[in-house]
C-alpha positions in Angstrom: 0.0 -0.1 0.0 1.4 3.4 -1.0 0.7 6.8 0.5 0.5 10.3 -0.6 0.0 13.4 1.8 -1.7 16.1 -0.1 -1.8 19.5 1.6 -4.0 22.3 0.4 -2.2 25.5 0.1 -3.8 28.4 2.1 -6.6 26.3 3.4 -7.3 24.3 6.5 -8.1 21.0 4.7 -5.7 18.2 4.6 -5.9 14.8 2.6 -4.2 11.6 2.8 -4.5 9.4 -0.3 -3.7 5.5 0.0 -3.5 3.3 -3.0 -3.9 -0.5 -3.2 -6.3 -0.4 -0.2 -8.5 -3.6 -0.1 -12.3 -3.4 0.9 -11.6 -5.2 4.2 -8.9 -2.5 5.2 -11.4 0.3 4.2 -14.1 -1.3 6.4 -11.7 -1.5 9.2 -10.8 2.2 8.9 -14.2 3.3 8.7 -15.0 1.8 12.1 -11.7 2.8 13.7 -12.2 6.5 12.6 -15.9 6.6 13.4 -16.6 9.9 15.3 -13.4 11.6 14.3 -14.8 14.2 11.9 -13.0 12.7 8.9 -14.4 12.0 5.4 -13.4 8.7 3.7 -13.6 8.3 0.0 -13.2 4.9 -1.5 -12.7 4.2 -5.1 -11.6 0.8 -6.4 -8.6 0.6 -4.2 -8.0 4.2 -3.6 -8.7 5.6 -0.2 -8.9 9.3 0.4 -9.0 10.5 4.1 -9.6 14.2 4.4 -10.6 16.9 7.1 -13.1 19.6 6.2 -12.9 23.2 7.1 -15.2 25.2 9.5 -16.7 26.9 6.4 -17.4 23.7 4.7 -19.3 22.6 7.8 -21.3 25.9 8.2 -22.4 25.8 4.5 -23.7 22.3 4.7 -25.3 22.7 8.1 -27.2 25.9 6.8 -28.2 24.3 3.6 -29.4 21.3 5.5 -31.5 23.5 7.7 -33.1 25.2 4.6 -33.9 21.8 3.1 -35.6 20.9 6.4 -37.5 24.0 6.5 -39.0 23.8 3.0 -40.0 20.1 3.4 -41.7 20.8 6.6 -43.5 23.7 5.2 -44.6 22.0 2.2 -45.5 18.7 4.1 -43.2 16.6 2.1 -42.4 13.3 3.7 -38.4 12.8 4.0 -36.1 10.7 5.8 -32.8 12.5 6.6 -29.7 10.2 7.0 -27.1 12.8 7.4 -23.7 11.8 6.2 -24.2 8.1 6.8 -21.5 6.1 4.7 -22.9 5.0 1.4 -21.1 1.9 0.0 -21.3 -1.2 -1.9 -18.7 -3.7 -1.8 -19.5 -5.3 -5.3 -18.8 -1.8 -6.8 -15.7 -1.3 -4.5 -17.0 2.2 -3.9 -18.0 4.3 -0.8 -18.2 7.8 0.6 -20.0 10.0 3.3 -22.1 12.6 1.5 -22.3 15.9 3.1 -26.0 15.5 3.7 -28.7 13.1 2.2 -32.3 12.2 2.3 -34.8 9.7 1.2 -37.8 11.3 -0.4 -39.3 9.0 -3.2 -38.1 6.0 -1.2 -38.9 7.3 2.2 -41.5 4.7 2.9 -39.1 1.9 1.8 -36.4 2.7 4.4 -38.6 4.3 7.2 -38.6 1.5 9.8 -34.8 0.6 8.9 -32.4 1.1 11.6 -29.5 0.0 9.4 -29.6 0.9 5.7 -27.8 -1.5 3.5 -27.1 -0.3 0.0 -26.8 -3.9 -1.1 -30.4 -4.4 -0.5 -31.9 -1.0 0.1 -32.1 2.0 -2.6 -29.5 4.7 -2.4 -30.5 8.1 -1.0 -32.8 10.0 -3.3 -31.1 13.3 -2.9 -27.5 14.3 -1.9 -26.0 17.6 -1.0 -22.3 18.1 -1.8 -20.6 21.2 -0.6 -17.7 21.9 -3.1 -15.6 24.3 -1.0 -13.6 21.4 0.3 -12.5 19.6 -2.7 -11.9 15.8 -3.0 -8.9 14.3 -5.0 -11.1 11.4 -5.8 -14.2 11.7 -8.1 -17.0 12.0 -5.5 -19.5 12.5 -8.2 -18.3 9.4 -10.0 -18.8 7.3 -6.9 -22.3 8.8 -6.3 -23.2 7.9 -9.8 -21.9 4.3 -9.4 -23.9 4.0 -6.4 -27.1 5.2 -8.2 -27.8 8.4 -6.4 -30.4 10.1 -9.0 -30.1 13.7 -7.8 -27.2 15.9 -6.3 -27.3 19.4 -5.2 -23.9 21.0 -5.4 -23.0 24.2 -3.8 -19.5 26.0 -4.3 -19.9 28.7 -1.9 -21.5 30.9 -4.7 -23.6 28.8 -7.0 -26.2 26.2 -6.4 -26.5 23.6 -9.1 -28.8 20.6 -9.7 -27.3 17.4 -11.2 -29.3 14.4 -12.5 -28.0 11.1 -13.0 -28.6 10.3 -16.8 -28.8 6.9 -18.6 -25.3 6.9 -19.5 -24.3 6.8 -15.9 -23.0 10.6 -15.7 -24.5 13.6 -14.0 -26.0 16.2 -16.1 -26.8 19.7 -15.0 -30.7 20.8 -14.9 -32.4 24.1 -14.4 -34.6 22.9 -11.6 -35.0 19.9 -9.3 -37.7 17.4 -10.5 -38.1 16.3 -6.9 -39.2 19.8 -5.9 -40.2 21.7 -9.1 -42.1 24.2 -7.5 -39.1 25.6 -5.5 -36.7 28.0 -7.5 -33.1 27.6 -6.7 -32.6 31.4 -6.8 -34.4 31.7 -3.5 -32.0 29.2 -2.0 -29.0 31.0 -3.4 -30.2 34.3 -2.2 -30.5 33.3 1.3 -27.2 31.4 1.3 -25.4 34.5 0.1 -26.7 36.1 3.1 -24.9 34.2 5.4 -22.6 36.2 7.7 -24.8 39.4 7.3 -27.4 38.5 9.7 -27.6 35.8 12.5 -28.5 32.4 11.5 -31.9 32.5 13.2 -32.9 35.5 11.4 -31.8 34.1 8.3 -33.6 30.9 8.6 -36.7 32.8 9.6 -36.5 34.9 6.3 -36.0 31.6 4.4 -39.2 30.1 6.0 -41.2 33.1 5.1 -40.0 32.9 1.5 -41.0 29.3 1.4 -44.5 30.2 2.8 -44.9 32.6 0.0 -44.0 30.0 -2.6 -46.2 27.5 -1.1 -49.1 30.0 -1.1 -48.5 30.8 -4.8 -48.4 27.0 -5.7 -51.6 26.4 -3.7 
């Protein structure tokens, strides 16, 4: 097994890239590093262990709060599974999304304490914060796992990526899961982060969602 340490210039993230890592070693490391606030990306023998910055965590937490607010206001059944490890040994791929939810398949996994992607469907929607970039192709891993929709935010722009028939993601102008919600409203409120306290910001977002819901109704 070979190792490469990949520092990120002028940024707090650090990455450790390991080559020729078998699945059992990846599995043992997942358990050994559980609770250490590290992200493990595994792609056919290559294992990336990385930290994330406080900025990355703030963005993902805020976007997750927005997501929870609008599904609550629109009475959309969901099951949030946070950054649970999505992995399949037969595909030799695995990662922890920043945030993910079951929506279409919520009822299929509602009572499951342990979700197993060998038998259960993958999450319906994954959020990826791209201010901390991975060396490995996280989108490629998500595509291999069959995640149908990814929301990607780079600190300025929010994009919706849909899994196409050829196994690659293509950008769409709206979310088919939530067609009534314009992404511009998300971005407008995300860009206000740091200008007001988060309670005020979340309440403003909630008011906006209620206006959208009234218009749609």
